C-alpha positions as a printed Julia matrix, in Angstrom:
494×3 Matrix{Float64}:
   3.67  -12.89  13.11
   4.11  -15.23  10.19
   1.21  -17.34  11.29
  -1.01  -14.29  11.47
  -0.5   -13.42   7.85
  -0.77  -17.04   6.78
  -4.17  -16.93   8.41
  -5.08  -14.07   6.15
  -4.44  -16.17   3.08
  -6.87  -18.73   4.31
  -9.34  -16.99   6.47
 -11.92  -14.34   5.8
  -9.93  -11.29   4.81
 -11.67   -7.94   5.03
 -12.6    -6.31   1.74
 -11.92   -2.56   2.15
 -14.79   -1.49  -0.03
 -17.54   -3.56   1.52
 -16.12   -4.17   4.95
 -17.46   -7.72   4.8
 -15.49  -10.92   5.31
 -14.77  -12.55   1.95
 -14.06  -16.27   1.8
 -11.66  -17.41  -0.89
 -12.14  -20.58  -2.88
  -8.88  -22.06  -1.63
  -9.65  -21.29   2.03
  -8.11  -23.44   4.73
 -10.45  -25.06   7.27
 -10.93  -23.16  10.52
 -10.78  -24.66  14.02
 -12.26  -22.52  16.81
 -11.25  -22.96  20.46
 -14.14  -22.19  22.81
 -15.02  -22.6   26.46
 -15.45  -20.74  29.7
 -12.65  -18.5   31.06
  -9.31  -19.85  32.3
  -9.58  -23.39  30.92
  -6.4   -23.05  28.83
  -7.64  -22.08  25.36
  -4.74  -19.7   24.69
  -2.21  -22.24  25.91
  -3.71  -24.81  23.55
  -3.66  -22.23  20.73
   0.06  -21.62  21.24
   0.72  -25.37  21.4
  -1.15  -26.07  18.15
   0.33  -23.15  16.21
   3.8   -23.62  17.76
   3.97  -19.91  18.54
   3.62  -17.6   21.53
   1.2   -15.26  19.78
  -1.54  -15.59  22.4
  -0.98  -13.99  25.8
  -1.18  -16.61  28.56
  -1.63  -16.06  32.3
  -3.53  -17.66  35.18
  -6.22  -14.99  35.01
  -9.86  -15.45  33.94
 -11.02  -13.43  30.93
  -7.55  -12.52  29.71
  -8.38  -13.16  26.03
 -11.06  -10.85  24.65
 -10.49  -10.64  20.89
 -10.24  -13.35  18.26
  -6.64  -14.4   17.66
  -5.78  -16.29  14.48
  -2.89  -18.63  13.74
  -1.96  -21.43  11.35
  -1.29  -25.0   12.47
   0.14  -27.95  10.53
  -1.56  -31.06  11.89
   0.02  -34.22  10.48
   0.45  -32.57   7.09
  -2.97  -30.92   7.11
  -2.87  -27.14   7.39
  -5.65  -25.26   9.11
  -6.47  -21.98  10.8
  -6.83  -22.0   14.59
  -8.91  -19.3   16.28
  -8.48  -18.45  19.96
 -11.56  -16.85  21.52
 -12.44  -15.19  24.79
 -13.99  -17.16  27.61
 -17.76  -17.09  27.86
 -19.25  -16.04  31.19
 -16.88  -13.39  32.61
 -18.06  -11.3   35.55
 -18.38   -7.99  33.69
 -21.67   -8.31  31.8
 -20.91   -5.5   29.32
 -17.53   -6.96  28.35
 -19.02  -10.47  28.34
 -21.6    -9.43  25.72
 -18.88   -8.0   23.46
 -16.7   -11.08  23.89
 -19.67  -13.33  23.16
 -20.18  -11.51  19.85
 -16.53  -12.15  18.96
 -17.0   -15.82  19.83
 -20.19  -16.0   17.74
 -18.31  -14.69  14.7
 -15.56  -17.25  15.25
 -18.23  -19.96  15.47
 -19.73  -18.9   12.13
 -16.3   -19.06  10.45
 -15.34  -22.44  11.92
 -15.42  -25.88  10.35
 -14.66  -27.63  13.65
 -15.01  -26.47  17.26
 -12.83  -27.66  20.13
 -14.74  -27.19  23.38
 -11.98  -26.79  25.96
 -12.87  -27.76  29.54
 -10.9   -28.05  32.79
 -10.31  -31.7   33.78
  -9.52  -30.68  37.36
 -12.87  -28.91  37.89
 -15.07  -31.44  36.16
 -18.34  -30.35  34.55
 -19.55  -26.96  35.79
 -22.62  -24.97  34.7
 -20.47  -22.79  32.43
 -19.35  -25.84  30.46
 -22.94  -27.02  30.09
 -24.05  -23.6   28.83
 -21.34  -23.46  26.17
 -22.05  -27.06  25.15
 -25.74  -26.26  24.69
 -24.86  -23.29  22.48
 -22.51  -25.36  20.34
 -25.02  -28.17  20.01
 -27.6   -25.71  18.65
 -25.09  -24.32  16.14
 -24.89  -27.61  14.27
 -21.08  -27.36  13.96
 -18.9   -30.45  14.52
 -17.63  -30.31  18.11
 -14.86  -32.13  20.0
 -14.47  -31.92  23.77
 -10.88  -31.36  24.93
 -10.32  -31.99  28.64
  -7.31  -29.79  29.38
  -5.1   -29.75  32.49
  -5.24  -33.55  32.65
  -1.59  -34.03  33.58
  -1.06  -36.96  35.92
  -4.44  -38.58  35.15
  -5.29  -41.45  32.81
  -7.24  -40.22  29.81
 -10.36  -42.24  30.69
 -10.45  -40.82  34.21
  -9.74  -37.21  33.18
 -12.53  -37.17  30.6
 -15.1   -39.3   32.41
 -17.21  -36.42  33.72
 -17.54  -34.81  30.3
 -19.36  -37.65  28.55
 -22.51  -36.1   30.0
 -22.13  -33.09  27.71
 -23.33  -35.3   24.88
 -20.62  -34.21  22.44
 -18.73  -37.46  22.02
 -15.67  -38.93  23.69
 -13.54  -36.27  25.42
  -9.85  -36.0   24.48
  -7.66  -35.6   27.58
  -4.58  -33.37  27.14
  -2.24  -31.06  28.98
  -1.63  -28.09  26.69
   0.99  -26.68  29.05
   3.11  -29.84  29.19
   2.2   -31.36  25.82
   0.65  -34.55  27.21
  -1.88  -36.13  24.86
  -1.26  -33.58  22.1
  -0.17  -36.14  19.53
  -3.4   -38.09  19.95
  -5.43  -34.86  19.76
  -3.65  -33.77  16.58
  -4.32  -37.13  14.96
  -8.01  -37.04  15.83
  -8.46  -33.44  14.7
  -6.63  -33.99  11.4
  -8.97  -36.87  10.59
 -11.98  -34.6   11.06
 -10.66  -31.84   8.78
 -11.99  -31.6    5.21
  -9.82  -33.33   2.57
  -9.0   -29.95   0.98
  -6.88  -29.18   4.03
  -4.06  -31.41   2.76
  -1.43  -29.31   1.0
   1.46  -30.38  -1.18
   3.87  -28.28   0.87
   3.65  -26.85   4.39
   3.04  -23.17   4.89
   6.21  -21.16   5.21
   7.43  -17.66   5.97
   7.65  -16.35   2.35
   3.91  -15.59   2.38
   4.82  -12.74   4.73
   7.15  -10.98   2.31
   4.55   -8.78   0.62
   2.54   -7.95   3.75
   3.0    -4.52   5.32
   2.55   -4.51   9.11
   0.95   -1.53  10.84
   1.04   -1.34  14.64
  -1.44    0.98  16.39
  -0.01    2.2   19.71
  -0.99    4.7   22.37
  -2.0     5.18  25.96
  -5.02    3.28  27.35
  -8.45    4.36  26.15
  -7.29    6.68  23.35
  -9.37    4.76  20.78
  -6.92    2.29  19.22
  -9.42   -0.55  18.86
 -12.07    1.83  17.54
  -9.62    3.03  14.9
  -8.76   -0.55  13.94
 -12.43   -1.4   13.49
 -12.96    1.78  11.48
 -10.05    0.97   9.16
 -11.35   -2.56   8.64
 -14.98   -1.59   8.32
 -15.89   -4.39  10.72
 -16.28   -4.89  14.48
 -13.17   -7.06  14.52
 -11.9    -6.24  18.03
 -13.68   -5.5   21.28
 -14.19   -1.79  21.99
 -15.4    -0.53  25.36
 -15.18    2.78  27.18
 -12.8     1.44  29.8
  -8.97    1.53  29.94
  -7.33   -1.85  29.46
 -10.03   -3.43  27.28
  -7.39   -4.74  24.86
  -4.85   -6.95  26.59
  -3.06   -8.76  23.78
  -1.54   -7.69  20.47
  -4.08   -8.81  17.86
  -2.81   -9.11  14.28
  -5.54   -8.69  11.68
  -4.75   -9.32   7.99
  -6.63   -7.61   5.2
  -6.14   -6.52   1.62
  -6.54   -3.14  -0.04
  -5.92   -2.3   -3.69
  -4.22   -5.66  -4.2
  -1.71   -5.03  -1.39
  -1.77   -7.32   1.68
  -1.58   -5.59   5.05
  -1.51   -6.72   8.68
  -3.09   -4.34  11.18
  -1.99   -4.89  14.8
  -4.17   -3.66  17.65
  -2.2    -3.36  20.89
  -2.81   -2.8   24.58
  -2.48    0.7   26.02
   0.95    1.7   27.34
   1.11    3.62  30.61
   3.97    4.95  32.7
   6.03    2.19  34.28
   5.25    3.25  37.86
   1.52    2.98  37.15
   1.76   -0.59  35.85
   1.19   -2.86  38.83
  -0.55   -5.97  37.52
   1.7    -8.6   35.94
  -0.87   -9.06  33.16
  -0.53   -5.42  32.13
   3.25   -5.8   32.11
   2.97   -8.66  29.64
   0.49   -6.64  27.57
   2.94   -3.74  27.34
   5.72   -6.12  26.29
   3.5    -7.52  23.53
   2.68   -3.99  22.37
   6.36   -3.03  22.18
   7.13   -6.26  20.34
   4.42   -5.37  17.82
   6.12   -2.01  17.27
   9.45   -3.74  16.65
   7.9    -6.12  14.11
   5.84   -3.5   12.27
   7.0    -1.5    9.27
   4.77    1.46  10.17
   3.68    2.63  13.63
   0.53    4.69  14.11
   0.66    6.46  17.48
  -2.74    7.65  18.63
  -3.19   10.62  21.0
  -6.3    11.68  22.91
  -7.28   15.25  22.01
  -9.5    15.53  25.1
  -6.45   15.0   27.34
  -3.89   16.83  25.22
  -0.32   15.74  24.5
   1.11   14.11  27.61
   4.7    13.29  28.53
   3.85    9.62  28.08
   2.78   10.34  24.48
   6.08   12.08  23.82
   8.05    9.2   25.38
   6.21    6.59  23.3
   6.73    8.57  20.08
  10.39    9.05  20.97
  10.77    5.3   21.45
   9.29    4.65  17.99
  11.74    7.16  16.46
  14.64    5.6   18.35
  13.69    2.18  16.98
  13.62    3.62  13.46
   9.93    2.91  12.82
   8.06    4.76  10.09
   5.6     6.94  11.96
   2.14    8.46  11.54
   0.5    10.49  14.31
  -3.24   10.63  14.91
  -4.94   13.0   17.37
  -8.2    11.19  18.1
 -11.54   12.4   19.53
 -11.19   15.69  17.63
 -14.91   16.02  16.86
 -16.82   18.09  19.35
 -13.79   19.83  20.89
 -14.26   23.58  21.44
 -12.01   25.87  19.36
  -9.94   27.03  22.34
  -9.14   23.44  23.33
  -8.19   22.59  19.75
  -5.77   25.51  19.71
  -4.28   24.31  23.01
  -3.68   20.84  21.58
  -2.0    22.32  18.49
   0.34   24.37  20.69
   1.17   21.27  22.76
   2.07   19.36  19.6
   4.46   22.14  18.57
   6.05   22.38  22.02
   6.27   18.71  23.05
   6.83   17.01  19.68
   9.39   19.14  17.81
  11.5    16.03  17.1
   8.89   14.43  14.83
   8.23   17.19  12.33
   8.89   14.6    9.61
   5.77   12.59  10.61
   2.35   13.35   9.15
  -0.12   14.55  11.78
  -3.87   13.96  11.45
  -6.72   15.23  13.58
  -9.32   12.46  13.39
 -12.36   10.88  14.96
 -12.1     7.1   14.91
 -15.67    6.8   16.2
 -17.22    8.89  13.4
 -14.6     8.22  10.71
 -13.49   11.84  10.23
 -10.03   11.99   8.63
  -9.38    8.24   8.89
  -8.99    7.75   5.12
  -6.27   10.41   4.99
  -4.51    8.64   7.85
  -4.14    5.52   5.74
  -2.72    7.54   2.83
   0.01    8.78   5.17
   0.7     5.18   6.22
   1.38    4.32   2.59
   3.62    7.37   2.2
   5.6     6.54   5.35
   6.1     2.93   4.27
   7.25    4.0    0.79
   9.71    6.51   2.28
  11.09    3.96   4.76
  11.81    1.51   1.93
  12.93    4.03  -0.72
  15.82    3.14  -3.03
  18.27    6.08  -2.96
  20.78    6.47  -5.8
  24.4     6.94  -4.68
  25.09    9.49  -7.43
  22.05   11.55  -6.48
  22.89   11.33  -2.78
  26.38   12.62  -3.52
  25.0    15.52  -5.57
  22.65   16.49  -2.74
  25.56   16.32  -0.3
  27.74   18.53  -2.5
  24.91   21.02  -2.93
  24.31   21.16   0.84
  28.0    21.6    1.61
  28.32   24.34  -1.0
  25.35   26.2    0.49
  26.54   25.8    4.07
  30.01   24.34   4.69
  30.81   22.35   7.84
  32.39   24.39  10.64
  36.11   24.42  11.38
  37.3    22.03  14.08
  40.55   23.11  15.76
  41.39   25.16  12.7
  40.85   22.25  10.29
  38.02   21.96   7.77
  35.71   18.92   7.85
  35.59   17.43   4.35
  32.54   15.42   3.23
  33.29   13.7   -0.08
  30.49   11.32  -1.15
  27.42    9.45   0.11
  25.56    6.19  -0.54
  22.65    4.27   0.96
  23.46    1.92   3.81
  20.07    0.46   4.72
  16.29    0.69   4.6
  13.47    0.9    7.12
  14.73    3.28   8.34
  16.8     4.73   5.49
  20.48    4.94   6.35
  22.78    7.29   4.43
  26.52    6.69   4.74
  28.72    9.77   4.25
  32.47    9.42   3.68
  35.02   12.13   4.37
  37.7    13.37   6.73
  37.19   14.2   10.42
  33.59   13.04  10.16
  33.52   12.04  13.85
  33.67   15.77  14.67
  30.56   16.76  12.7
  28.42   18.7   15.22
  24.78   17.66  15.88
  23.39   20.87  14.36
  25.11   20.16  11.05
  23.86   16.56  11.13
  20.3    17.87  11.41
  20.98   20.27   8.54
  22.08   17.39   6.32
  19.12   15.21   7.37
  16.7    17.98   6.4
  18.49   18.48   3.07
  18.22   14.79   2.17
  14.61   14.59   3.4
  13.49   17.54   1.27
  15.29   16.32  -1.85
  13.99   12.73  -1.69
  10.62   13.4   -0.04
  11.35   11.08   2.88
   8.36   12.06   5.01
   7.03    9.77   7.7
  10.25    7.94   8.48
  13.32    8.67  10.62
  16.49    9.21   8.59
  19.81    8.04   9.97
  23.23    9.36   8.95
  26.37    7.27   9.35
  29.72    9.01   8.95
  32.9     7.22   7.95
  36.39    8.7    7.91
  38.79    7.54   5.21
  41.89    5.88   6.6
  45.24    7.64   6.1
  47.47    5.16   4.24
  50.57    6.82   5.75
  49.32    6.78   9.35
  52.01    5.41  11.69
  54.71    5.46   9.02
  57.76    7.76   9.19
  60.64    8.1    6.8
  64.13    7.29   8.14
  66.28   10.47   8.32
  69.64   10.55   6.59
  72.68   11.73   8.69
  72.53   15.14   7.0
  68.77   15.49   7.73
  69.36   14.45  11.32
  72.06   17.16  11.79
  69.76   19.78  10.27
  66.98   18.75  12.6
  69.23   19.08  15.64
  70.38   22.55  14.54
  66.76   23.62  14.09
  65.87   22.4   17.58
  68.82   24.3   19.13
  67.89   27.43  17.21
  64.3    27.31  18.52
  65.52   26.88  22.1
  67.82   29.94  21.77
  64.93   31.95  20.35
  62.92   31.4   23.49
């Protein structure tokens, strides 16, 4: 994730007002990886960026959206862009992926044409080479999957592409990577040399938003609508998005990272290994995000899978915003049905803001982002210990804890124990016996007082230790005789 935000510092970040990419004066150079499907572009991306951000599998057309990362090549920092393969079987998807590749080509300062050394030159390679030659961009040919072959032999067939001497590598095993890095770093503009390498602190101010939901609920459409740009591929077919794509942008001076994820279905319906990896990446995005936007499909209503996914986000302590998409055009009776389903199936997330939106037409999307800000602020709120204790005392005075085995539960004071999600630590006696209903009562009291909407709130109870536990006074002879007489008297009374 760090590399994704570092890319935002250097690469065209989206301006919220105009929706246009804006290049900064101190931009890092951009290297685009292009080629036909299944030649190893994503593997090379992960090798160059030293991450596992790009999903990799032996499956043609796996990558569909542009994936950005930052690489440090012999002291020269640059942005690396992974693109989808050109020439997939589905013509509709191929056209959308080609548009993504075209945008990456426009942004790039250097293009690495990745080819398969085992297949030699095929028509798909020649077509991509012709396109790159017409673009006028500097191009290097990288003959991937060349393990076990001398470099001259592995790249011999690709001289005919007319793009210079091919560089033979094995991105999977790392063979030839050092030579490739040296050659690429020499071709980068001088401005790419930095005094210090990029590091994680650039992530500190970025707020990560993960968009999750079932397949085909409109997650990618919502991401594009929020960005004001066709940044990710959208298509009316479940499973269009396969990887978690992190997209940095800036709004009102605040850096954000928007993460588009693959659709999550029931486990028994997931059969392909690729979809399993996509689901794992989506859940990882939820873990790494500060705010999770869960999108529901109004045309299908609130399903059990929606409730399970929302419950998982609450369990993980993620700040939460709910969006019911495809609301435009629904008849009134169906809208009322969806509202009833929300009340019945999602009673455990009354703290989360709910928006009825249309990502395609933009209805209600701006309000959705306002709730994201509110949820993030609540999740990271600084709660005063004195004020927490006053709220606790007020709640206990209004409704005291129940008796447990004839003994009163005493709650003495409270303080904050963590953020994102907020954790409130309550000290007292017999706190382990506080019933769930009273816990919910306290959570609601704290939430109303501090305005903690959009985030789960966790209570942690601690019982004060008895300093005299396990210690008994030694009886004097007189006390021992009195104790024995008392025991005999009780036995006679029976």
